[in-house]
Residue, then its C-alpha position, 0 to 999 in steps of 0.5 A: m310533688d313526688v307523685d307521677v301526676p300523669a300516671v295517676i291521671a292516666e289511671l283515672l282515664k280508664y274509668f272515665p272515658k273523656q278528659e272532659v268527664l273526669a274533669k267535670r268529676l274533679k271540678v276543674s277544666q279539660t285544659t287543666i287535666s291535659r296540663w296535668l298530663n303533659r306535665e305543664q302544671e301540677p295540681k293545687v293541694s285542693q285539686w290533689r285531694r279531689v284526685t286522690a279522693l277519687y282514685k282511691d274510690v276507684k281502686g277500693w271498688q275495683s279491689s273489692i270487686d276483684e276479691e269477690l269475683s275470685y271464685h267466679d269464672p273469668l267471664t263473669q269476672q269480666q262482665a262485673r268489672d265492665l259493669l263497675t266500669w259503666f257505673l264509675k263512668t255514668k252514675a257514681p255520686q260524686r264525693t267531696p273529700q273531707k279536710 
């Protein structure tokens, strides 16, 4: 795989506070997340589809928020980012990637 899997997983962990939470969202074990981070294992194709779908969702939301917030003061921007992070960690619906 030509992608830096640990970097992608590390980026997702900014939005999901624990490996267990991210693992649940990706329908894998915490051990699998750890192995990906340590380059001991690469995701299967089906797993990678879930990783990339979640990554695109997170980044898409963040880009939209950043664009909308560019007109507001820095404190409002940070509060909105914190709210988005909380939402993604706790309330965001799980999306099933399409084949």
